C-alpha positions as CSV (number, residue, x, y, z in Angstrom):
1,X,0.0,0.0,0.0
2,X,1.3,3.4,-1.0
3,X,0.1,6.6,0.8
4,X,0.4,10.3,0.1
5,X,0.7,12.8,3.0
6,X,-2.0,15.1,1.4
7,X,-4.5,12.2,1.4
8,X,-3.9,11.3,5.0
9,X,-4.1,14.9,6.4
10,X,-7.6,15.6,7.4
11,X,-8.7,12.0,7.9
12,X,-10.5,11.2,11.2
13,X,-8.5,9.0,13.7
14,X,-10.9,6.5,15.3
15,X,-10.7,4.0,18.1
16,X,-11.8,0.4,17.7
17,X,-15.1,1.3,19.4
18,X,-15.8,4.0,16.7
19,X,-15.0,7.0,19.0
20,X,-13.0,9.8,17.4
21,X,-9.7,11.0,18.9
22,X,-9.4,13.8,16.3
23,X,-8.3,14.5,12.8
24,X,-4.9,14.1,11.3
25,X,-3.1,17.5,11.1
26,X,0.3,16.3,9.8
27,X,2.6,13.4,9.2
28,X,5.7,13.2,11.3
29,X,9.2,11.7,10.5
30,X,12.2,10.8,12.5
31,X,15.7,12.3,12.1
32,X,16.3,9.9,9.1
33,X,13.1,10.9,7.4
34,X,11.5,7.6,8.2
35,X,7.8,7.6,9.1
36,X,7.4,8.1,12.9
37,X,3.7,8.8,13.3
38,X,0.8,11.2,12.8
39,X,0.0,14.6,14.5
40,X,-3.6,15.2,15.5
41,X,-5.3,18.5,15.5
42,X,-5.3,20.1,19.0
43,X,-7.9,22.8,18.4
44,X,-5.6,25.4,20.0
45,X,-2.9,27.1,18.0
46,X,-1.1,28.5,21.0
47,X,-0.7,25.1,22.7
48,X,2.9,24.1,23.2
49,X,2.3,20.3,23.1
50,X,1.2,18.3,20.1
51,X,-1.0,15.2,20.2
52,X,0.7,12.4,18.4
53,X,0.2,8.8,17.6
54,X,3.3,6.7,16.8
55,X,3.0,4.6,13.6
56,X,3.0,1.3,15.4
57,X,-0.2,2.4,17.1
58,X,-2.1,3.0,13.9
59,X,-3.9,-0.3,13.2
60,X,-5.2,0.6,9.7
61,X,-4.6,3.4,7.2
62,X,-7.9,3.5,5.4
63,X,-8.9,5.7,2.5
64,X,-11.5,7.4,4.7
65,X,-10.1,7.1,8.3
66,X,-7.2,5.8,10.4
67,X,-7.9,3.2,13.1
68,X,-5.9,3.8,16.3
69,X,-5.1,1.0,18.8
70,X,-6.3,2.8,21.9
71,X,-6.9,6.1,23.6
72,X,-3.5,5.6,25.4
73,X,-1.8,5.6,22.1
74,X,-2.6,9.3,21.8
75,X,0.2,11.1,23.7
76,X,1.4,14.7,24.2
77,X,4.8,15.7,22.9
78,X,6.4,19.1,22.9
79,X,6.0,20.6,19.4
80,X,9.7,21.4,19.2
81,X,10.4,17.6,19.4
82,X,8.4,17.1,16.2
83,X,11.4,18.3,14.2
84,X,10.6,16.9,10.8
85,X,7.0,16.9,9.5
86,X,5.2,17.3,6.2
87,X,4.0,20.9,6.8
88,X,4.0,22.1,10.4
89,X,7.3,21.1,12.0
90,X,10.6,22.9,12.5
91,X,11.8,21.4,9.2
92,X,8.9,21.0,6.7
93,X,9.0,18.9,3.5
94,X,6.1,20.8,1.8
95,X,7.6,23.5,-0.5
96,X,11.2,22.3,0.1
97,X,13.1,22.7,-3.2
98,X,14.6,19.6,-4.9
99,X,17.9,20.1,-6.7
100,X,20.2,17.8,-8.6
101,X,23.8,17.6,-7.4
102,X,24.8,19.8,-10.4
103,X,22.5,22.6,-9.2
104,X,19.4,22.1,-11.5
105,X,16.1,22.7,-9.6
106,X,13.6,19.9,-10.3
107,X,10.7,21.6,-8.4
108,X,9.3,22.0,-4.9
109,X,7.8,19.3,-2.9
110,X,4.0,19.3,-3.0
111,X,3.4,15.8,-1.6
112,X,5.3,12.8,-0.5
113,X,4.7,9.0,-0.9
114,X,5.4,6.5,1.9
115,X,4.3,3.1,3.1
116,X,2.4,3.0,6.3
117,X,4.7,0.6,8.2
118,X,6.7,2.1,11.1
119,X,10.2,3.2,10.2
120,X,9.7,3.1,6.5
121,X,11.5,5.8,4.5
122,X,9.9,8.1,2.0
123,X,9.8,6.5,-1.4
124,X,8.7,9.3,-3.6
125,X,8.0,13.0,-4.0
126,X,5.4,14.9,-6.0
127,X,7.0,18.1,-7.3
128,X,5.4,21.3,-8.5
129,X,6.8,24.1,-10.6
130,X,3.9,26.5,-9.6
131,X,0.2,26.7,-10.2
132,X,0.3,27.6,-13.9
133,X,2.8,24.8,-14.7
134,X,0.8,22.3,-12.7
135,X,-2.4,23.2,-14.7
136,X,-0.7,23.3,-18.1
137,X,1.8,20.4,-17.7
138,X,0.8,18.5,-14.6
139,X,2.9,17.8,-11.6
140,X,6.0,15.6,-11.7
141,X,6.6,12.5,-9.6
142,X,10.0,11.4,-8.5
143,X,10.1,7.8,-7.2
144,X,13.3,6.6,-5.6
145,X,14.5,3.6,-7.6
146,X,17.1,2.5,-5.0
147,X,15.5,3.9,-1.9
148,X,16.5,7.1,-0.1
149,X,20.2,6.1,0.1
150,X,21.3,8.3,-2.9
151,X,19.5,11.5,-1.8
152,X,20.4,14.1,0.8
153,X,17.4,15.4,2.8
154,X,18.8,18.6,4.2
155,X,17.2,21.3,6.4
156,X,16.8,23.7,3.4
157,X,16.8,21.5,0.3
158,X,16.8,18.0,-1.0
159,X,19.7,17.0,-3.2
160,X,19.4,14.1,-5.7
161,X,21.8,12.6,-8.2
162,X,21.9,14.3,-11.7
163,X,20.4,11.1,-13.2
164,X,17.2,11.6,-11.2
165,X,16.3,14.5,-13.6
166,X,15.7,11.9,-16.3
167,X,13.4,9.6,-14.2
168,X,10.8,12.2,-13.4
169,X,7.3,11.2,-14.4
170,X,4.8,13.9,-15.5
171,X,1.1,13.2,-15.0
172,X,-1.1,15.1,-17.6
173,X,-4.2,13.2,-16.7
174,X,-4.4,13.7,-12.9
175,X,-4.0,9.9,-12.4
176,X,-1.4,8.5,-10.1
177,X,1.8,7.4,-11.9
178,X,4.7,5.3,-10.6
179,X,4.0,2.5,-8.2
180,X,0.6,0.8,-7.8
181,X,-1.2,1.3,-4.6
């Protein structure tokens, strides 16, 4: 199963008894950019702690909801400990530029692809060149053929080998390209 951060954000998180524990606000990664968990909405912007669920406590990643093991799986963690997230952490993947090692910009991250298992690395990026280019040409997808070992996920940019510029896939139809779900 292949997931996109943008499709997970906003989904309800439910307990096995059907009770809601909130909605997914963000996807959280560890220091190696491996999937660590989800961040739930707190309802209060000024709150210093975030409500999180570690990946091993997410029983199912459905298309319409996430199933959480138990209420005890929802824990508070200081927001500054959620260092790397898709769009709300100290280091954010959304809008991060992607460059080849020879300095060519391939685009900015608009979404990421990952598998839902705990500790799995990111396996692909959806890149944008801006709204007009997205409408006229479609977004591009960069799937990592050999995993994340060849890329550098920095604090300000993602660096990929020069050859990755040739393996970008452009989607003119709006359908998912690359790996099957």
